[in-house]
N, C-alpha and C positions, 0 to 999 in steps of 0.2 A: 504494499498500499503504500502509494508516494503521500510525503511529508505535506501538509497544508499550503507551505508558501510555494513549495516545488511546483503545486498544481497551479497555483494563480500565476507563478513565474513562465510557466511553459506557455499557456494561455497568454500572457503579454508577449513573451517572445513569438508566438505565432503572428500574432498582431502587428508587430515591428516587422516582421518579414513579411506579410500581405501588404503592409503599408508601403514596402521598397527600402525599407531600413534594414541594418543587420540586427537580427535576433538577440545578439547577445545586450543588445542595449536594456533589453526588458526583463530586468531583474525588480522584482517587487518585494518590499519589506514594509515591516510595520510602521505606521506612520509615526512621526515626531512632533506631531499634531494630532493627537486624538479628538481635539475639539473641532477639527474639519472634516477629517477622516479617520477609517481603519486601516487602510493600507495606502501604501504610494509608490510610486513610479518615478525615478529621476533621470531615466536614460535619455529622455528627448535634450536635455539640457547639454549631456555628453556628444550626443550627433550633432548640434549644431554647426560647430566648426567643420566636422568633417564631411558634412552634405551643404556647408554654406547655405543654410537655412535658417530661418528664426526659430528657437525652440518651441515655441507656443505654436507655431503652425506644422511642426512635426508632430507634437502630443496630440493635436486636434485630428490629424489623418489614422494616427494610432488609435485612439478613440473609438473611431467611426468603425475599425475592426474588430471592437470587443464584442462579446456574446452579451447582449444588454441584459439577458436572462439571469446571469450570474451577480448581477449587481445590482442594488437599490439607489445607487448613485454612481454614475463614471464621468468625469469629468476632467478638461484641460483649462488649467489655471497659470495665470501669468507668474513667472516667465516661462514657464514649461513643465511644471509638473502635472503629473497624472494623479487625481485622488480617486480612491476607491471606498465603497461601501459595499459590502456583499448582500445580498438577499438572502432571505432566511431560508428559503428553501433549499439555496444550496449548500448553507451551513448544516443544517438539517440532515440533508443528506451524507455528508461527509461524516458525523459525528455518528449515523446509523451504521455506516461502513467500518468505524472505529469500535461500534457497541459489538459487531456481531465476530470481528477479525481478531484471529492469535495475538495475542501480545497489545491489542489495540490498533494492529496495522505496522507496528515497528518492525523494520528490517532486521532479523538475525542476523546479523555482521560476523558474529564468531561462530557460526555453525562450523561444524568439522575442526575447529582449531582448541587447543588446549592451554589455558594459562595455569602456574603455580604462582600460588600468590604467597611469599614469606612475610610472616607478620607473626606478632606475641614476642617471640625471642627472649624469653624469661630464664634467667639461671636457675637451675634447681637448686632445691635445699637452700633456697632464700622466699620470705613470703613476696606475694605480688604488691608492687605499691605503685602510686600514682604515672608514675615513668611510665607504666605498662599499658594505661589508658588509652593514648590514642592510638598506638600500634594495632592494639586488639580492635577498637570499635571502626576506625578508618580501612584497616584491612578487612574487616569483615564485611563492611558494605561495598567496598571494591568487589572483592569475592564475588557478592551477591550478585551489583549491578554486572559484572562479566556475564554470571550466569544467566541474567535474565536477557542478555542479548546473543546468549545460545553458547557461549563458550564451555568445554569441558571444566570444570574449576576444581583445583586441588590446593586448598589451603593446609601449609605446613607452618606449625608453630617453631620449629627450627630452634630447639631448646639449648642452653649453654650447659652442657652436660658431661664434658669432657678434659677440663683444665684443671689447671693448678687447684680452684676451690675443692675438688674431689679429694686431690692429696693431703689438702689443708683439713678437711674433715676427717678423713682415715686417721691422719696423726693426732688429733686432736681427741677422738674418739680413744685411740690407743692410750692416750696418758690418763682418761678418766676411767677407762677399764679395762687395762692391760691382759684381764684373764679370759677375755671373749676369744674363742675357739677361732674368729675369723685371722687373729694374729698368730695362730700356730703353724708355722710354715709345714710340718710333719702331717697336720690333719688330714685325714683320706675320707673321713666319713660324710654326711649330709648335712649341711648348713642349717640353723632354726628355720621353721617358715617364717616365724614371728620377727621383725626389727626390734632391735636392741636400743630404739629411741622411737619418739613420738614426734610428731611434726613439729610441736611446739619445741621439743628438746633441739631437734635439728636446727630450727630456725637460732637456736641461740648459739649452738654449736660453730656454726660458720662465723659468725661476727668476731667470737671470739677467737677462733683460729686465726682469722685474718689480722687481727688486733695483735696477735703473740706474734705472728711473723713478722712484724716491722721490728719488733724489739728484739727478739731471739734470733739471732744467727743460725743457732743448733736448730731449732724448732723449724726454721725455713727451708734448711737444706734437708733436714728428713720428709719434708714436705714432698718437695721436688723429687725426691726419691720415691716417695709412696705413689707421685702421680705417674711415673715412669713405670713402676712397677704394675699399676693398676692396667697402664695401656697396654703393658707385655703382657698380661693375662694371670696372673698370680691371683688362683682360685679363691681364698679369702677375701680380699679385696675387691672382687668381681661380683662376690655374694653381698658384701656391705653396700657396692654401688647400685645392686639390684634393690636392695632397700630403700634407698634413698631415692630413685628413679619412683618406685611404685609409689611410696609415700608421699613425693611431691607431686607428682604427675594426678594424682587422687584428689590433692586439696587445690591445685591449680585449675582443674576440670570444674570442682565445685564452684569455684568462682569464675571463670569463664561463663560456665551455664548461667550464673545470675545475673550475665553480663549478656545473655543470648549469643554468644560469641563461640561456635564450634569449628573444630580442625578437622579436616580429613586424614591428616597425617600428624603423628607426633612424633617426628623425628628431631635427631639433634645433630651435634657435632659428633658423637659416638658414631653415628652412622656413617659419616664422608669420611671418618679416619681409615678405614681400610684401604679407601682409593689415595691417599696421599703418597705411598711410597712408590706406585706405578707411574702415577702423575708426575711426580718430582722428577724421577728417573728419565720420562720421555722428555720433558721440558729440557733438561740438560743434554740427552742426547742430541737434541736438535739444534741446540746453540740459543735456545730462547730464554735460557737462564744462563747468567753469567755470574761469576765470583765478583764480589766488591767487599773489601774490608771482613774477610773470612766468611760473609754472608753468602747466601744465593739470593740474587735478584732478578726480576722480570724487566727490562726496558719497556716504559710505556708513553714516554714523552713522542711527541708527534710536531712535526714542522710547524704545525698550523698554529699550535698551542700559543695563546696570549700571556699565560703564566706557566710559572714553572711544575710540573706534575713530576714527583718523585717515581722512581722504581718502586714497583712493589717490590716488596719483601717477602720470598718464598721459603728460606729457611735461613733461621739465624745463625750465626757464627756459633751457636754451641749446640746447632744440629736440631733446634727443636722447630714445631712449627707454630703459627701464629694464625689469627683470625683471618687474613688474607689466604692463606694456604686453604684452611678449611670451607673457605666460601668458594675457593675456587673448585676445589674437590665435593662439593656439595653441587656443584652445576655438573661436573663429569657425572654425579650419581642420577641428578634430575634428568638429564640426557639422555644416559643408559636406560631409566625406568621408565618415562613419560614421553621423552622427545617433544617438551612444550614448543609451541609457537610463538609464548611469552612468558617472561620470569619477571615478576612484579615484587619490589622490596620494600617494605613499611620499615624505616627505623628513624632516629632521631637525626635530624637536618645535619649536626655536627657530624656525621658519619659520611658526606658526601665526597670526600677525597678519597674515602675508603673504597668505595663502589665504583668510582670512577676507573681508579686504579683495576681493581679486580674485572669489571668489563672489559677495558682494554685488553688485560692480559687472555681474557677467554675470549675475545674475537682473535687475538693476535695469533692464539696457539691452535684455533680452531676447535676448542672443547665446544663451545657452542654455533649453530650453522649460521650462515651470513643473514639468512631470511630471520634468525631468533630476536625477538624484540626482548631489550633489557633495559628496565627502568626501575629507578631508585625513588622513592619520596621521601624528601627529609621533611620530617613534619617539625612544627614549632613548640614550645612548652606551654604548658597549663600555669598561668600566674594567678596567685591571689590579687586582692582589690588594690594590693601595694605595688602593683606592676614586678613581683619577684616572684621566683618559682615557688608554685603553692606548698605550704608547710602547714604541720599541725598546730595547735594552738599553743603547743610546748616548743615550737620551733624544730621539730624533725619530721623527715619523709613521712607521710602518712600512707599506711595500708591501703591498699585499693578497696578491701574488706570493708573497712572503718569509713572509707569516702561513700560507698553506696549505702550503708547502714545511716550514715547521718543525714544523706539526700533523702531516705527513704522515710525516716523517722520524721524527717521537717514536712515532708508530703502528706505522711499520713496525718499530721495536726492540722492541715489545711483540710485535707479529705473528712476528718471528723468534724472539725468546727464549722463547715458549710453544709454537713451532712449532706453528701453528694449520694451517698450510698447507702445500702440498709447494713448494718453493723455485721452483718455475716458476709459481707462482700468487701467489706473494709480492705482487709490483708490483700487479696487478689490486684482490686483496682489500685491500691496505690502502688504496687509492684509495678503495674505496669506503665502509670503516670511517672513516676519516678525512673523508671530505664527510658521513658521517651524526654523528659528533662533532662536527664545525663547525655545521653546518646547526641539528641538534637542540638544541644547546648554547645557540644564540642564538634560535630559534623557541620552545622551550619557556619562555621569558621573556614576559611580558606586552610587547607593542610598544612600550607607550608607556614602559617604566620602565627606567631604566639597569640593567646587568647585569655581573658580574665574571666575565671571560674566565678560565676557570680549566681550562689543559690538562691537568692530571693528573686532574679530576673529570669533564672533558667527553669525555676519551678511556677511561674505565672502563668495565668491562665488568660492573659490578654498578650497582644503582640506577636512576634517573633519568634515563638518558645514553642518546643512537643507538646506541653498540653492544650495549648492553642487549638493545634492542628488536631490532637486528638479529640477536644470538645466539638470541633468541625464535623468531624466523624460519626462521632456519637447523637449528634444533633440529625445526622439525616438519617442515623440508623432509626431512630424515633419517628420520624417521620413516615417513614417507608414501611414500617411496622405497622402505623396507624392506618395506611393505605391499604396494605394488604399485597397480595402477589403484584409484582412490578417485574419482574426480571425478562419478560418479553414485550415490554411495550416499547414502542418507539418514539423518539424523538422527533418532535414535529416544530413546525417554524417559531421564532421566538415571538412571543405575545407582548413584552416589553424590552426596553433597552438593557435593563440588569440580566434577563435572559440571556439575551444576544451575547453582553460581555462577557457572560460563565461561559457560553458556547466557544467564543474565541479563546478564552483561557484555556479548554479542553483541548483544541487543537494544536498547543503549543507542548505538548506531552512527547512526543517523540523527538521533536527538535532539542528540547531541552534535556533530554535522557541520553543523547548522542553525543551533546556536548559535555556531559558529565564523563561519559565514556572518554573520551577524547583527551581530555584534559586530567583524566583518573582525580575530578573532584567531586565529591559526593556533596559539597555546600550547594553546588547547582540544583541538584535534586531538591536539596531543602527551599532554596529561593522558589523553584518552580511551584512547591504545593504551598507555600506560604501565598504567592500568588493564586495560586487555584484556591484556598481555604478563604481568601480575602472576596474572592468571586462568590463563591457560594453562600458567604454571610451576608454580603448586600443583596445578591438576590434573594435571599430568605427574609431579611428586614423590611424588602420594598416590594414584595409579592405575598398574594394570599394563594396559599398552595395548595393546602387539604380545604380550604373554604371556598375554593374557586369553584362557580355556579358551572362554569363551562366544562363538562367532564373530557372533552376531547382536549384542553388546553390543560385541565389538572393531570392526565396522563402524560402529556408529553411535559408538563413539569415534574412529574415524577421521574420517567425515564433519564432526565436531563442529570436531575441529583443522585439519582442512582447509577450514571455511567461517572460524574464525579467521585462517588464513592470508591468506585471500584479502581480508579485512576490514582486516589488517594491511599488506598490500602495497597496498592501495587508498590508505588513507591516508599511506604512505610517498610514495606518488606525488605526492601532494597536498603533501607537504612539499619532494619535490625531490631523494629520494635512493632507493636499492635496496638490498635486499639481497644478499651475495654467496653463492654456492651451499655454501661451507663455512667454517666457523669454529672 
């Protein structure tokens, strides 16, 4: 199904051609003077010099070739603008085609393609904190957006599960519980199924070990040794690692579930590790990796660079791999397992140089195909009202679980105070509103920009907020429920200007989602549904819907808001939250 502006442009181009002018001049756009018209074409102004003719004469000639049945107004105005207002029948016909089309007529540009979305990126054995929020919800939304366009989507959490932090935990646990069977190198039996620590203990062990490493050189050396022995396959250490993974992943899953964030793959650095030796040797053998000050590096600078791009360090002088090595090996794994057409990474924007180096090394070495798209989205920080990175009242980094709980409690108080739903529905309704407040508050901002976390504003039922969008959908649901069966009703010609404005807003669905996909920008989805919700609410306030005496008009109204509801719900699903039944 063609986008609405495409249809108008094609018709205008045909009119230009029929009038004897270049059809490419017939681009139609939304009017920048909505008080005068709905759409406009400025092609006659561009044509004047080429055809040595007054633009108004060109515009008049083109207008005569347009199908007047598609417009309620079409006129050429000085100095050469073509102003358009659409006929109600033309709009209604298009919306009815949208209503019955798959994905509302949106072209599934991703069909037959696979995308891997690398997002989340937490380290195991550590609690999730607010620094993990943006990666999780932006990544989830972009994954869902690509899926809506037909992509085969694979979301990979990419855990930090194989580095020095593991050796630190093992070494600290050894000091605390030296008699554990895991530390007996001669032990040959089965290891306990139950972990020798809880998630709370594990979360305390790591920071204690990390602090000790900075002060105790011997402890640090033993941690490095433990890391090496773990990665070399020592049985007892692998058993401890298995416990760490099981407990950490279970806790992460619980919190991610609360955010309605779900990964298809729970892979990490440990899964890429087996690919490193062969990859490193291959890069050395082909001369793509060279020695520099005892380390092995991959030069990635290009002649066109306007700033210095340092070589990517492949192997440090001590023989150890680093994040770049692991990320490159992860690409090897992903190409072998899934052969994706695109790999999308979500991390803090401070890692931009790192990914530029890795991407260049991947292309230079042929690890990815020339056609494989690599994209890194570096997101900004979530700040407090003071403009500084968001902290707890005590000044520490806030755990993600605590942030969710505090926002939920804040929303619950509003729900109870305003008696929004019955007592037995408070918890379920609160959870949906709180999630909408949190996700929309973040996603409505451009991913690369910092933003202020303002609980009062995010949880408001007015303005550009998640709860406002939910309230709009619930309002529509209430009207539809009172009317009865509505799913098969058809949209009719607009009976007033508010209905027409809503219809025009609906036609913008596909181009706005395509723009969001092209720019990897969920904020454009938010901007669209805010515009659509505004058009719905204005129509609601200015129109007698259920009390309309003309049954034909009433049915058309119901069909119109029913279509708007479906579009809003589809967009909410892309953003990763849903509306309750009542508010």
